[in-house]
N, C-alpha and C positions, 0 to 999 in steps of 0.2 A: 855502234856504227851501223849495224844492220837496220835499225829503226830510223836512223837519221836520214838516210838517202830517200826513202819514200816520203818522209815528212818534208824534206827539202823540195821534192818534186811537187807535192800537193801545194805547198806555199807558193812555189813559182807559178803554177797554173792559176791559182787564185789571184795572184798579183796581176797576171796578164789579163784575166777576165775583167777585173775591176778597172785596170788601166785602160782597157780597150772599150769600155762602156762609154758611149758618147752621151753626155748630159747636155741637152740643148740650153742655150742661153736665151732667156726671154725677158721681156720687160715686166718687172714686178712692181705693183703698187701696194705698198704695205698700209697705206692709209694711216689711221691713228688708232691706238688701242690703250685702254686703261688697264687691261689685263695682261697682254702679251708684249714681250720685248721684241726687238728686231731679230734677235737670235732665235727666239721661240718661233717666229713666223718663218724665218729662213730655213730652219730645221724642218718645219712642216712642208714648205715648198719643195725642199729637196726630195722628200718622200713622194710627192706628187710627180715630180719630174722623172724620177726613176720609173714609175709606173707608165707615165705617158710615153717615155722613150721606148718602151717595149712594144708600142703600137706601130703598125706599118701605115705608110701613106698619109700621115698627118703632120701638120706643122703648127705648133702652138704660137699664137700671136702675142698674148699677154696673160698675166695672172694677177688677180687682185684679191685682197683681204675682203671678206664679206661683212665684217663688222663684229663688234663685241656681242651683239644680240644672239649670235649663234651659241654662245656659251650659256644656254638656258637649261633649266632643270629638265624640260621635255627632251631636248636634243641629247643631253647626257644620258638620260634613260634610254633613248633610242640607240646611242652608241653601245651601251651595255647590252642591249638586246641583240645587236648585230654581232657582238663578240661575247657570247654567253660565257659566264665564268669570270669575266673581267669586271673590275669595278672602277671604271674611268671616272675621274672627277672634273675633267675639262674637255671641251669640244672646240674645235676651230674649223672654219670653213673658208674656202676660196672659190672664186669664179674664174673661169678661163674662157678665152675665145681662141678657136683654132680652125684651120682650114684643111680639108681633105684633098688629096690629089685626084686627078682624073682616073687614076687606077684603083681608087679605094674600093674595097670589097667588104662583104659581110654586113655588119650593122651600119656602116657608114654610107652616106649618100656621096657619090663621087663629085668632086669639084664644088664643095659646099662649105659655107662659113657657119660654124657652130658658135653660138654666142651664149654667154652666161652658163656654161657647163659647170656644174657644182662638184666640189670635192669636200668630203668630211673626214676629219681625223679626230681621234680621241687619245687621251693620255691621263695618267695620274699626275697630279701637280708636280712640275719639275722633272717629270720622267720623259721618256722617248715617245714621240708621236707614232701612232699606228694609223695608216690609211685604211679606213673601214668601208667607205662606199663612195661612188661617184656616178654622175649622170644628171638627168633632168628630173 
């Protein structure tokens, strides 16, 4: 019983943090793929949205699949360089458009539309996607 109460508290706090995390709803264009299923793509998009949602003063307008060409030998090698020690066998990429608020700070230009912002994820075939890099 002594160990049960702290475990219950940790589980409760974890649930609240997850439940209170707002994941934005955006227009997603999955295009067509001969490699990835809709579930594969939606799983990757959910990783992107979690990261994007941690940013302040930005609003995503849309996200779209960049195409099967991304799953090239060169990009897979790049994913493995970005996360040394891993041996990814697949790469997926998406492009997003988003807008910054007038209050945007840091790296963002205030009140600006960013277009074709790229996101790259890697995984072993059938495994979980890992968001590895994003930007221009």
